[in-house]
PAPA-260651 format. One record per residue (C-alpha): residue number from 1; residue in one letter; z, x, y. Coordinates in steps of 0.1 Angstrom, whole numbers, padded with zeros to 4 digits, always signed. Each point is the difference from the previous one (the first is absolute). Layout:
! residues N
nr, rest, c3, c1, c2
NUM, a, Z, X, Y .
...
This chain:
! residues 282
nr, rest, c3, c1, c2
1, m, -0211, +0127, -0270 .
2, e, -0027, +0007, +0025 .
3, i, +0018, -0022, +0026 .
4, q, +0033, +0018, -0005 .
5, q, -0016, +0035, +0002 .
6, t, -0017, -0010, +0033 .
7, l, +0032, -0012, +0016 .
8, i, +0020, +0030, -0011 .
9, h, -0026, +0023, +0014 .
10, e, +0001, -0018, +0034 .
11, k, +0038, +0001, +0002 .
12, k, +0001, +0038, -0008 .
13, t, -0021, +0006, +0032 .
14, m, +0029, -0012, +0022 .
15, t, +0015, +0030, +0018 .
16, a, +0034, +0004, +0017 .
17, r, -0018, -0005, +0033 .
18, d, -0014, -0033, -0012 .
19, h, +0035, -0011, -0009 .
20, a, +0014, +0011, +0033 .
21, v, -0027, -0018, +0020 .
22, f, +0006, -0032, -0020 .
23, l, +0038, +0001, +0004 .
24, c, -0004, +0007, +0038 .
25, m, -0020, -0032, +0001 .
26, v, +0028, -0018, -0019 .
27, f, +0025, +0012, +0025 .
28, c, -0020, -0013, +0029 .
29, f, -0006, -0033, -0019 .
30, w, +0037, -0009, -0003 .
31, f, +0012, +0017, +0032 .
32, a, -0024, -0022, +0020 .
33, g, +0012, -0031, -0018 .
34, y, +0037, +0006, +0004 .
35, i, +0006, +0019, +0032 .
36, y, +0007, -0031, +0020 .
37, v, +0015, -0022, -0027 .
38, p, +0037, +0007, +0006 .
39, v, +0000, -0013, +0035 .
40, f, -0028, -0025, -0004 .
41, g, +0023, -0029, -0003 .
42, l, +0018, +0010, +0032 .
43, y, -0034, +0005, +0017 .
44, l, -0010, -0035, -0009 .
45, e, +0033, -0014, +0012 .
46, d, -0004, +0018, +0033 .
47, k, -0033, -0018, +0003 .
48, s, +0019, -0033, -0002 .
49, f, -0013, -0011, -0034 .
50, s, +0021, -0024, -0019 .
51, y, +0016, +0010, -0033 .
52, g, -0025, -0023, -0017 .
53, a, -0029, +0017, +0017 .
54, i, +0014, +0034, -0009 .
55, g, +0004, -0010, -0036 .
56, i, -0037, -0011, -0001 .
57, i, -0012, +0032, +0015 .
58, l, +0022, +0022, -0023 .
59, g, -0010, -0021, -0031 .
60, s, -0038, +0002, +0008 .
61, y, +0001, +0036, -0011 .
62, g, +0009, -0010, -0035 .
63, v, -0023, -0030, -0001 .
64, t, -0031, +0021, +0005 .
65, q, +0011, +0023, -0028 .
66, i, +0006, -0029, -0024 .
67, l, -0035, -0013, +0008 .
68, l, -0018, +0034, -0002 .
69, r, +0018, +0024, -0023 .
70, f, -0004, -0019, -0032 .
71, p, -0037, -0007, +0005 .
72, l, -0006, +0036, +0011 .
73, g, +0019, +0013, -0031 .
74, l, -0021, -0022, -0023 .
75, l, -0032, +0010, +0017 .
76, a, +0008, +0037, +0003 .
77, d, -0022, +0008, -0031 .
78, f, -0029, -0019, +0015 .
79, l, +0004, +0015, +0035 .
80, f, +0003, +0037, -0011 .
81, s, -0029, +0010, +0023 .
82, l, +0018, -0016, +0030 .
83, r, +0036, +0012, -0006 .
84, k, -0001, +0027, +0026 .
85, q, -0018, -0023, +0025 .
86, l, +0026, -0027, -0005 .
87, l, +0028, +0026, +0006 .
88, i, -0018, +0011, +0032 .
89, t, -0002, -0037, +0010 .
90, g, +0037, -0003, -0005 .
91, f, +0005, +0027, +0027 .
92, l, -0023, -0018, +0023 .
93, f, +0021, -0031, -0003 .
94, s, +0031, +0020, +0007 .
95, l, -0016, +0015, +0031 .
96, i, -0010, -0035, +0012 .
97, s, +0035, -0013, -0008 .
98, s, +0016, +0027, +0021 .
99, l, -0023, -0007, +0030 .
100, l, +0008, -0037, -0002 .
101, f, +0037, +0007, +0000 .
102, l, -0004, +0023, +0031 .
103, y, -0022, -0023, +0021 .
104, f, +0009, -0035, -0009 .
105, d, +0033, -0019, -0004 .
106, s, -0010, -0036, -0007 .
107, f, +0011, -0015, -0033 .
108, i, -0036, -0003, -0014 .
109, m, -0009, +0036, +0008 .
110, v, +0033, +0014, -0013 .
111, l, -0004, -0021, -0032 .
112, t, -0036, +0013, -0003 .
113, a, +0012, +0036, +0004 .
114, r, +0026, -0004, -0027 .
115, l, -0025, -0017, -0023 .
116, f, -0023, +0030, +0005 .
117, a, +0029, +0023, -0009 .
118, g, +0003, -0020, -0032 .
119, i, -0037, +0005, -0007 .
120, t, +0005, +0037, +0004 .
121, a, +0030, +0000, -0024 .
122, s, -0022, -0019, -0025 .
123, m, -0024, +0029, -0002 .
124, w, +0027, +0021, -0015 .
125, v, -0013, -0013, -0034 .
126, m, -0031, +0022, +0006 .
127, a, +0020, +0030, +0009 .
128, t, +0021, -0001, -0032 .
129, i, -0031, -0005, -0022 .
130, i, -0019, +0029, +0017 .
131, y, +0030, +0024, -0003 .
132, a, +0005, -0009, -0037 .
133, q, -0035, +0013, -0005 .
134, y, +0012, +0035, +0012 .
135, f, +0019, +0004, -0033 .
136, n, -0008, -0002, -0036 .
137, h, +0011, -0032, -0018 .
138, e, +0031, +0017, -0016 .
139, n, +0012, +0011, +0035 .
140, a, -0001, -0035, +0015 .
141, s, +0038, +0001, +0006 .
142, k, -0004, +0031, +0021 .
143, a, -0025, -0019, +0023 .
144, m, +0023, -0030, +0004 .
145, g, +0031, +0021, +0005 .
146, t, -0017, +0020, +0028 .
147, m, -0014, -0031, +0016 .
148, q, +0033, -0018, +0000 .
149, f, +0018, +0030, +0016 .
150, f, -0027, +0002, +0027 .
151, t, +0003, -0037, +0006 .
152, v, +0037, -0001, +0007 .
153, m, +0003, +0034, +0017 .
154, p, -0023, -0009, +0030 .
155, q, +0018, -0034, +0002 .
156, f, +0033, +0018, +0004 .
157, i, -0013, +0025, +0025 .
158, s, -0017, -0028, +0020 .
159, i, +0033, -0019, +0002 .
160, v, +0017, +0031, +0014 .
161, f, -0027, +0006, +0026 .
162, c, -0001, -0037, +0009 .
163, g, +0037, +0000, +0009 .
164, f, -0004, +0030, +0024 .
165, a, -0032, -0012, +0014 .
166, a, +0012, -0035, +0008 .
167, a, +0033, +0012, +0014 .
168, h, -0013, +0028, +0022 .
169, l, -0037, -0006, +0007 .
170, g, -0004, -0038, +0000 .
171, r, -0007, -0028, -0023 .
172, h, -0038, +0004, +0000 .
173, v, +0001, +0036, -0011 .
174, p, +0003, -0008, -0037 .
175, f, -0033, -0020, +0003 .
176, w, -0017, +0030, +0016 .
177, m, +0013, +0022, -0029 .
178, a, -0014, -0025, -0024 .
179, l, -0033, +0001, +0018 .
180, a, +0000, +0039, -0002 .
181, a, +0008, -0001, -0037 .
182, s, -0027, -0025, -0006 .
183, v, -0026, +0021, +0017 .
184, a, +0012, +0032, -0018 .
185, g, +0000, -0018, -0034 .
186, l, -0035, -0015, +0007 .
187, i, -0014, +0035, +0006 .
188, i, +0018, +0015, -0030 .
189, c, -0011, -0028, -0022 .
190, c, -0036, +0008, +0006 .
191, f, +0006, +0034, -0017 .
192, i, +0018, -0011, -0031 .
193, k, -0018, +0003, -0033 .
194, d, -0005, -0031, -0022 .
195, p, -0006, +0012, -0036 .
196, s, -0007, -0036, -0013 .
197, s, -0027, +0000, -0026 .
198, s, -0035, -0013, +0005 .
199, p, -0013, -0032, -0017 .
200, g, -0017, +0020, -0027 .
201, t, +0033, +0014, -0012 .
202, r, +0020, -0032, +0000 .
203, e, +0003, -0028, -0025 .
204, t, -0006, -0033, +0020 .
205, i, +0020, -0032, -0006 .
206, s, -0002, -0034, +0016 .
207, i, +0024, -0011, +0027 .
208, s, +0013, -0028, -0021 .
209, q, +0007, +0023, -0029 .
210, s, +0018, +0024, +0024 .
211, i, +0022, -0029, +0013 .
212, k, +0008, -0011, -0036 .
213, e, +0010, +0035, -0010 .
214, t, +0022, +0003, +0031 .
215, l, +0018, -0032, -0005 .
216, v, +0010, +0008, -0036 .
217, l, +0016, +0033, +0008 .
218, p, +0035, +0003, -0015 .
219, n, +0028, -0009, +0024 .
220, l, -0024, -0006, +0028 .
221, k, +0016, -0032, +0013 .
222, t, +0036, +0015, -0003 .
223, l, -0009, +0032, +0019 .
224, t, -0020, -0020, +0026 .
225, t, +0029, -0023, +0007 .
226, l, +0024, +0029, +0003 .
227, s, -0023, +0017, +0024 .
228, l, -0005, -0031, +0021 .
229, t, +0037, -0006, +0002 .
230, a, +0008, +0036, +0009 .
231, h, -0027, +0002, +0027 .
232, a, +0011, -0034, +0014 .
233, i, +0035, +0012, +0004 .
234, l, -0011, +0033, +0015 .
235, f, -0023, -0014, +0026 .
236, m, +0024, -0029, +0010 .
237, t, +0028, +0025, +0005 .
238, v, -0007, +0037, +0005 .
239, f, -0035, -0006, +0016 .
240, g, +0008, -0034, +0013 .
241, f, +0030, -0013, +0018 .
242, t, +0026, +0028, -0008 .
243, p, -0008, +0019, +0032 .
244, d, +0012, -0031, +0020 .
245, l, +0035, +0006, -0014 .
246, y, +0001, +0032, +0021 .
247, k, -0010, -0016, +0033 .
248, s, +0035, +0001, +0014 .
249, a, +0004, +0037, -0008 .
250, r, -0005, +0026, +0027 .
251, d, -0035, +0014, +0001 .
252, e, -0010, -0028, -0022 .
253, r, -0036, +0009, -0010 .
254, y, +0010, +0035, -0011 .
255, r, +0029, -0014, -0020 .
256, a, -0021, -0028, -0015 .
257, a, -0025, +0025, -0013 .
258, m, +0027, +0023, -0013 .
259, g, +0016, -0029, -0018 .
260, d, -0032, -0004, -0020 .
261, e, -0002, +0038, -0005 .
262, l, +0034, +0000, -0018 .
263, l, -0015, -0021, -0027 .
264, f, -0029, +0024, -0007 .
265, p, +0016, +0033, -0012 .
266, p, +0009, -0014, -0035 .
267, t, -0036, -0012, -0003 .
268, c, -0015, +0032, +0011 .
269, s, +0023, +0020, -0022 .
270, c, -0010, -0021, -0031 .
271, d, -0037, +0002, +0008 .
272, f, +0003, +0038, +0005 .
273, k, +0018, +0003, -0034 .
274, s, -0027, -0022, -0016 .
275, c, -0027, +0022, +0016 .
276, s, +0017, +0032, -0012 .
277, l, +0006, -0013, -0035 .
278, s, -0036, -0011, -0004 .
279, f, -0012, +0036, +0009 .
280, y, +0027, +0016, -0022 .
281, q, -0010, -0021, -0030 .
282, t, -0036, +0011, +0002 .
């Protein structure tokens, strides 16, 4: 009872300004990660990379997340004092990734830059956990609905801007925009509040027990398989080789990005509805 009361008290101190600051950070997080993605395959092809090399570079983004997201999720309860610092570290990796894209074009450096982008995306685990603490337990759906909307919305906006930037300002401009968003997000992240409880207000469990409890969750394997399949299709097509299909079109970079954009309104609409319903229900 004492633990619950402490947590609720901390969550009630979150103001509208705290939510706004956090969601601005979320916007920068995904904008920086997706602003160059629609034309990334075309950019790599222009650099004379083979399709095999392009596939390795594109796939490395997912590999780092597979390697890091699950351990970070399991260790989240044990790293509660470092959640904000890990999120800040994610923005640092995003910043470095953008710089590598801008100043290097060798296979190793581009691969490293994309791996760093994957490390940044892996830190999203910490963002969701921190923001969930902004709400009482019974309002968890409100937190996830809001986060999902502010995940897809900046991705959609970044795709629109990527098309215009690549078509009218040059192929390197999206990377400069990613750099600017990374810097802005890094600064904003320093001012977010992390209401995670201190060790004295938490019940501690071993890592092995945490793993066991996670693996026996109902439908875990089914949901994980569906998620892996959906993301594999998404990143092989929409964020992978689909833009290459538009290469023969006039003003190809703009049209490639806009082709990806057409797939996002239904997703944004569904996430906005989910976000709205979660607030309405509470």
